[in-house]
MOPAC internal coordinates of N, CA, C and O (Angstrom, degrees):
PM7 1SCF
backbone

  N    0.0000 0     0.00 0     0.00 0    0    0    0
  C    1.4541 1     0.00 0     0.00 0    1    0    0
  C    1.4805 1   108.19 1     0.00 0    2    1    0
  O    1.2310 1   119.33 1   -44.98 1    3    2    1
  N    1.2856 1   118.89 1   135.02 1    3    2    1
  C    1.4238 1   123.65 1   176.05 1    5    3    2
  C    1.4900 1   111.23 1  -101.43 1    6    5    3
  O    1.2310 1   122.39 1   -43.44 1    7    6    5
  N    1.3493 1   113.03 1   136.56 1    7    6    5
  C    1.5139 1   119.77 1   174.16 1    9    7    6
  C    1.4644 1   109.03 1  -139.67 1   10    9    7
  O    1.2310 1   120.19 1   -14.61 1   11   10    9
  N    1.3338 1   117.25 1   165.39 1   11   10    9
  C    1.4501 1   121.26 1   175.98 1   13   11   10
  C    1.5029 1   108.57 1  -114.48 1   14   13   11
  O    1.2310 1   117.86 1   -50.54 1   15   14   13
  N    1.2953 1   121.68 1   129.46 1   15   14   13
  C    1.4426 1   127.03 1   177.97 1   17   15   14
  C    1.5066 1   110.62 1  -132.08 1   18   17   15
  O    1.2310 1   122.40 1   -26.85 1   19   18   17
  N    1.3526 1   113.01 1   153.15 1   19   18   17
  C    1.5153 1   117.68 1   176.50 1   21   19   18
  C    1.4934 1   106.13 1  -103.82 1   22   21   19
  O    1.2310 1   120.53 1   -60.57 1   23   22   21
  N    1.3282 1   116.58 1   119.43 1   23   22   21
  C    1.4065 1   123.28 1   174.49 1   25   23   22
  C    1.4856 1   112.54 1  -124.64 1   26   25   23
  O    1.2310 1   119.77 1   -46.64 1   27   26   25
  N    1.3267 1   118.05 1   133.36 1   27   26   25
  C    1.4230 1   122.10 1  -177.19 1   29   27   26
  C    1.5399 1   107.31 1   -58.00 1   30   29   27
  O    1.2310 1   121.79 1   -35.16 1   31   30   29
  N    1.3440 1   114.18 1   144.84 1   31   30   29
  C    1.4646 1   122.04 1  -175.75 1   33   31   30
  C    1.4913 1   109.12 1   -59.05 1   34   33   31
  O    1.2310 1   119.18 1   138.75 1   35   34   33
  N    1.3643 1   119.18 1   -41.25 1   35   34   33
  C    1.4622 1   124.05 1  -177.44 1   37   35   34
  C    1.4786 1   109.09 1   -65.52 1   38   37   35
  O    1.2310 1   118.92 1   139.73 1   39   38   37
  N    1.3128 1   119.67 1   -40.27 1   39   38   37
  C    1.4605 1   124.42 1   178.13 1   41   39   38
  C    1.4704 1   110.29 1   -63.09 1   42   41   39
  O    1.2310 1   120.46 1   132.01 1   43   42   41
  N    1.2840 1   116.72 1   -47.99 1   43   42   41
  C    1.4674 1   122.34 1  -176.26 1   45   43   42
  C    1.6091 1   109.14 1   -62.18 1   46   45   43
  O    1.2310 1   121.46 1   138.92 1   47   46   45
  N    1.3201 1   114.80 1   -41.08 1   47   46   45
  C    1.4464 1   119.00 1   178.44 1   49   47   46
  C    1.5606 1   110.35 1   -59.34 1   50   49   47
  O    1.2310 1   120.33 1   136.68 1   51   50   49
  N    1.3566 1   116.97 1   -43.32 1   51   50   49
  C    1.4197 1   121.76 1   177.77 1   53   51   50
  C    1.5087 1   111.36 1   -66.01 1   54   53   51
  O    1.2310 1   119.04 1   139.90 1   55   54   53
  N    1.3010 1   119.44 1   -40.10 1   55   54   53
  C    1.4753 1   122.96 1   174.38 1   57   55   54
  C    1.5310 1   110.04 1   -56.19 1   58   57   55
  O    1.2310 1   120.24 1   131.11 1   59   58   57
  N    1.3063 1   117.14 1   -48.89 1   59   58   57
  C    1.4731 1   118.57 1  -179.56 1   61   59   58
  C    1.5073 1   110.97 1   -64.45 1   62   61   59
  O    1.2310 1   120.09 1   140.54 1   63   62   61
  N    1.3459 1   117.43 1   -39.46 1   63   62   61
  C    1.4901 1   120.99 1   179.14 1   65   63   62
  C    1.5023 1   111.62 1   -62.25 1   66   65   63
  O    1.2310 1   121.55 1   129.39 1   67   66   65
  N    1.3377 1   114.65 1   -50.61 1   67   66   65
  C    1.4866 1   118.25 1  -173.19 1   69   67   66
  C    1.5803 1   112.65 1   -73.18 1   70   69   67
  O    1.2310 1   121.21 1   149.41 1   71   70   69
  N    1.3027 1   115.29 1   -30.59 1   71   70   69
  C    1.5242 1   116.44 1   177.42 1   73   71   70
  C    1.4893 1   113.62 1   -83.36 1   74   73   71
  O    1.2310 1   119.34 1   154.23 1   75   74   73
  N    1.2806 1   118.87 1   -25.77 1   75   74   73
  C    1.4092 1   122.80 1  -178.89 1   77   75   74
  C    1.4979 1   111.33 1    82.95 1   78   77   75
  O    1.2310 1   120.62 1  -173.27 1   79   78   77
  N    1.3230 1   116.42 1     6.73 1   79   78   77
  C    1.4886 1   117.22 1  -179.93 1   81   79   78
  C    1.5367 1   108.45 1   -83.12 1   82   81   79
  O    1.2310 1   122.21 1   -24.90 1   83   82   81
  N    1.3068 1   113.37 1   155.10 1   83   82   81
  C    1.4762 1   120.67 1   175.81 1   85   83   82
  C    1.4787 1   115.31 1   -93.22 1   86   85   83
  O    1.2310 1   122.28 1   154.45 1   87   86   85
  N    1.3442 1   113.24 1   -25.55 1   87   86   85
  C    1.4807 1   119.20 1  -179.12 1   89   87   86
  C    1.5311 1   111.58 1  -106.61 1   90   89   87
  O    1.2310 1   120.89 1   -30.18 1   91   90   89
  N    1.3542 1   115.91 1   149.82 1   91   90   89
  C    1.4687 1   119.27 1  -175.40 1   93   91   90
  C    1.4928 1   114.05 1   -67.98 1   94   93   91
  O    1.2310 1   119.71 1   134.22 1   95   94   93
  N    1.2978 1   118.16 1   -45.78 1   95   94   93
  C    1.5011 1   121.12 1  -174.23 1   97   95   94
  C    1.5177 1   114.03 1   -60.12 1   98   97   95
  O    1.2310 1   119.61 1   132.39 1   99   98   97
  N    1.4218 1   118.34 1   -47.61 1   99   98   97
  C    1.4342 1   118.33 1   177.27 1  101   99   98
  C    1.5573 1   112.01 1   -65.11 1  102  101   99
  O    1.2310 1   120.74 1   145.25 1  103  102  101
  N    1.2917 1   116.20 1   -34.75 1  103  102  101
  C    1.5035 1   120.10 1  -179.47 1  105  103  102
  C    1.5073 1   109.69 1   -66.18 1  106  105  103
  O    1.2310 1   118.90 1   133.63 1  107  106  105
  N    1.3647 1   119.69 1   -46.37 1  107  106  105
  C    1.4772 1   119.74 1   179.42 1  109  107  106
  C    1.5085 1   109.04 1   -66.82 1  110  109  107
  O    1.2310 1   119.27 1   137.48 1  111  110  109
  N    1.3191 1   119.01 1   -42.52 1  111  110  109
  C    1.5594 1   120.27 1   176.86 1  113  111  110
  C    1.4632 1   111.17 1   -54.49 1  114  113  111
  O    1.2310 1   120.17 1   136.99 1  115  114  113
  N    1.3645 1   117.29 1   -43.01 1  115  114  113
  C    1.4742 1   120.66 1  -178.44 1  117  115  114
  C    1.5536 1   110.64 1   -64.81 1  118  117  115
  O    1.2310 1   119.90 1   139.27 1  119  118  117
  N    1.3014 1   117.80 1   -40.73 1  119  118  117
  C    1.3956 1   121.81 1  -179.95 1  121  119  118
  C    1.4999 1   111.57 1   -66.54 1  122  121  119
  O    1.2310 1   120.29 1   137.99 1  123  122  121
  N    1.3370 1   117.06 1   -42.01 1  123  122  121
  C    1.4619 1   119.48 1  -178.95 1  125  123  122
  C    1.5431 1   108.73 1   -66.47 1  126  125  123
  O    1.2310 1   120.72 1   135.70 1  127  126  125
  N    1.2976 1   116.23 1   -44.30 1  127  126  125
  C    1.4994 1   120.58 1   177.81 1  129  127  126
  C    1.5111 1   114.38 1   -57.93 1  130  129  127
  O    1.2310 1   121.65 1   141.30 1  131  130  129
  N    1.3290 1   114.44 1   -38.70 1  131  130  129
  C    1.4662 1   120.50 1   178.32 1  133  131  130
  C    1.4805 1   110.96 1   -69.36 1  134  133  131
  O    1.2310 1   121.30 1   140.35 1  135  134  133
  N    1.3194 1   115.12 1   -39.65 1  135  134  133
  C    1.4876 1   117.31 1   175.05 1  137  135  134
  C    1.5005 1   113.07 1   -60.21 1  138  137  135
  O    1.2310 1   120.83 1   132.77 1  139  138  137
  N    1.2997 1   116.02 1   -47.23 1  139  138  137
  C    1.4121 1   118.81 1   179.93 1  141  139  138
  C    1.5427 1   113.01 1   -63.74 1  142  141  139
  O    1.2310 1   120.00 1   142.48 1  143  142  141
  N    1.2971 1   117.60 1   -37.52 1  143  142  141
  C    1.4872 1   123.29 1   177.14 1  145  143  142
  C    1.5382 1   108.24 1   -60.32 1  146  145  143
  O    1.2310 1   121.26 1   131.88 1  147  146  145
  N    1.3771 1   115.19 1   -48.12 1  147  146  145
  C    1.4313 1   115.89 1  -175.64 1  149  147  146
  C    1.5136 1   112.51 1   -68.80 1  150  149  147
  O    1.2310 1   119.58 1   144.67 1  151  150  149
  N    1.3774 1   118.40 1   -35.33 1  151  150  149
  C    1.4321 1   120.50 1   174.51 1  153  151  150
  C    1.5145 1   113.45 1   -62.29 1  154  153  151
  O    1.2310 1   120.03 1   138.54 1  155  154  153
  N    1.3133 1   117.55 1   -41.46 1  155  154  153
  C    1.4698 1   121.19 1   175.82 1  157  155  154
  C    1.5757 1   110.91 1   -61.79 1  158  157  155
  O    1.2310 1   119.73 1   137.03 1  159  158  157
  N    1.3492 1   118.12 1   -42.97 1  159  158  157
  C    1.4248 1   122.95 1  -179.70 1  161  159  158
  C    1.5580 1   107.98 1   -63.71 1  162  161  159
  O    1.2310 1   122.08 1   140.41 1  163  162  161
  N    1.2907 1   113.62 1   -39.59 1  163  162  161
  C    1.5082 1   117.33 1  -178.48 1  165  163  162
  C    1.5622 1   110.29 1   -65.19 1  166  165  163
  O    1.2310 1   122.16 1   135.03 1  167  166  165
  N    1.3173 1   113.48 1   -44.97 1  167  166  165
  C    1.5174 1   118.62 1   177.04 1  169  167  166
  C    1.5590 1   110.82 1   -62.01 1  170  169  167
  O    1.2310 1   119.95 1   137.63 1  171  170  169
  N    1.2792 1   117.71 1   -42.37 1  171  170  169
  C    1.4513 1   122.36 1  -177.58 1  173  171  170
  C    1.5448 1   106.59 1   -66.08 1  174  173  171
  O    1.2310 1   118.83 1   137.35 1  175  174  173
  N    1.3328 1   119.84 1   -42.65 1  175  174  173
  C    1.4443 1   121.45 1   179.09 1  177  175  174
  C    1.5598 1   109.69 1   -65.37 1  178  177  175
  O    1.2310 1   119.04 1   143.57 1  179  178  177
  N    1.2751 1   119.43 1   -36.43 1  179  178  177
  C    1.4844 1   122.51 1   174.36 1  181  179  178
  C    1.4818 1   109.67 1   -59.55 1  182  181  179
  O    1.2310 1   120.37 1   131.39 1  183  182  181
  N    1.3048 1   116.91 1   -48.61 1  183  182  181
  C    1.4814 1   120.86 1  -179.09 1  185  183  182
  C    1.4994 1   111.98 1   -61.66 1  186  185  183
  O    1.2310 1   119.32 1   142.75 1  187  186  185
  N    1.2905 1   118.90 1   -37.25 1  187  186  185
  C    1.4315 1   122.25 1   178.06 1  189  187  186
  C    1.5559 1   109.25 1   -65.99 1  190  189  187
  O    1.2310 1   120.49 1   132.67 1  191  190  189
  N    1.2802 1   116.67 1   -47.33 1  191  190  189
  C    1.4462 1   122.34 1   179.66 1  193  191  190
  C    1.5175 1   113.08 1   -63.21 1  194  193  191
  O    1.2310 1   119.25 1   152.71 1  195  194  193
  N    1.3419 1   119.03 1   -27.29 1  195  194  193
  C    1.4157 1   123.68 1   177.74 1  197  195  194
  C    1.5597 1   110.35 1   -86.13 1  198  197  195
  O    1.2310 1   119.62 1   175.68 1  199  198  197
  N    1.2850 1   118.33 1    -4.32 1  199  198  197
  C    1.4838 1   121.29 1   177.26 1  201  199  198
  C    1.5047 1   113.25 1    80.90 1  202  201  199
  O    1.2310 1   119.51 1  -152.87 1  203  202  201
  N    1.3320 1   118.55 1    27.13 1  203  202  201
  C    1.4193 1   122.63 1  -179.37 1  205  203  202
  C    1.4710 1   115.70 1   -70.91 1  206  205  203
  O    1.2310 1   121.55 1   165.24 1  207  206  205
  N    1.3942 1   114.64 1   -14.76 1  207  206  205
  C    1.4718 1   121.71 1  -179.39 1  209  207  206
  C    1.5197 1   109.06 1  -120.31 1  210  209  207
  O    1.2310 1   121.93 1   -22.02 1  211  210  209
  N    1.3198 1   113.91 1   157.98 1  211  210  209
  C    1.4717 1   117.90 1   178.13 1  213  211  210
  C    1.5198 1   103.96 1   -88.46 1  214  213  211
  O    1.2310 1   119.78 1   -91.84 1  215  214  213
  N    1.3374 1   118.03 1    88.16 1  215  214  213
  C    1.3672 1   129.27 1  -175.90 1  217  215  214
  C    1.5147 1   109.19 1  -104.28 1  218  217  215
  O    1.2310 1   118.53 1   -38.78 1  219  218  217
  N    1.3080 1   120.41 1   141.22 1  219  218  217
  C    1.4919 1   120.69 1  -173.17 1  221  219  218
  C    1.5958 1   110.22 1   -74.95 1  222  221  219
  O    1.2310 1   118.17 1   169.89 1  223  222  221
  N    1.3308 1   121.08 1   -10.11 1  223  222  221
  C    1.3863 1   120.43 1   179.96 1  225  223  222
  C    1.5272 1   112.26 1  -114.11 1  226  225  223
  O    1.2310 1   120.89 1   -28.31 1  227  226  225
  N    1.3270 1   115.90 1   151.69 1  227  226  225
  C    1.4245 1   119.15 1   179.20 1  229  227  226
  C    1.5426 1   108.83 1   -81.67 1  230  229  227
  O    1.2310 1   118.25 1   -17.31 1  231  230  229
  N    1.3633 1   120.94 1   162.69 1  231  230  229
  C    1.4100 1   121.16 1   179.03 1  233  231  230
  C    1.5029 1   112.83 1   -56.58 1  234  233  231
  O    1.2310 1   118.09 1   144.95 1  235  234  233
  N    1.4013 1   121.25 1   -35.05 1  235  234  233
  C    1.4251 1   123.66 1   174.54 1  237  235  234
  C    1.4942 1   112.39 1   -62.29 1  238  237  235
  O    1.2310 1   119.10 1   137.44 1  239  238  237
  N    1.3068 1   119.32 1   -42.56 1  239  238  237
  C    1.4489 1   122.86 1  -179.74 1  241  239  238
  C    1.5217 1   111.00 1   -66.32 1  242  241  239
  O    1.2310 1   119.46 1   142.78 1  243  242  241
  N    1.2940 1   118.63 1   -37.22 1  243  242  241
  C    1.4307 1   125.69 1   177.45 1  245  243  242
  C    1.5337 1   107.88 1   -61.69 1  246  245  243
  O    1.2310 1   120.56 1   132.24 1  247  246  245
  N    1.3569 1   116.53 1   -47.76 1  247  246  245
  C    1.4470 1   121.67 1  -179.48 1  249  247  246
  C    1.5341 1   109.38 1   -61.12 1  250  249  247
  O    1.2310 1   119.90 1   137.91 1  251  250  249
  N    1.3393 1   117.80 1   -42.09 1  251  250  249
  C    1.4495 1   119.60 1  -178.86 1  253  251  250
  C    1.5190 1   110.51 1   -66.52 1  254  253  251
  O    1.2310 1   119.84 1   146.62 1  255  254  253
  N    1.3432 1   117.90 1   -33.38 1  255  254  253
  C    1.4232 1   120.59 1  -179.80 1  257  255  254
  C    1.4770 1   112.79 1   -72.56 1  258  257  255
  O    1.2310 1   121.54 1   154.85 1  259  258  257
  N    1.3804 1   114.67 1   -25.15 1  259  258  257
  C    1.4918 1   121.34 1  -177.59 1  261  259  258
  C    1.5210 1   112.15 1   -79.48 1  262  261  259
  O    1.2310 1   121.09 1   166.88 1  263  262  261
  N    1.2949 1   115.52 1   -13.12 1  263  262  261
  C    1.5452 1   117.62 1  -177.96 1  265  263  262
  C    1.4774 1   110.52 1   -85.72 1  266  265  263
  O    1.2310 1   120.10 1   180.00 1  267  266  265

């Protein structure tokens, strides 16, 4: 899908630098995909901590393992 967005020049330069892409469209798509992936992981982590899954560890044990 094609869209038009306004992105500050400085931000776009950083996106290109951090993604290693030479072209703008693939770089922006990579950043958007990574953002969505991280948000999903964050939501999943919250669900685990809330006990939404039958997980063999308590939230406290998970936090201890994460350190």
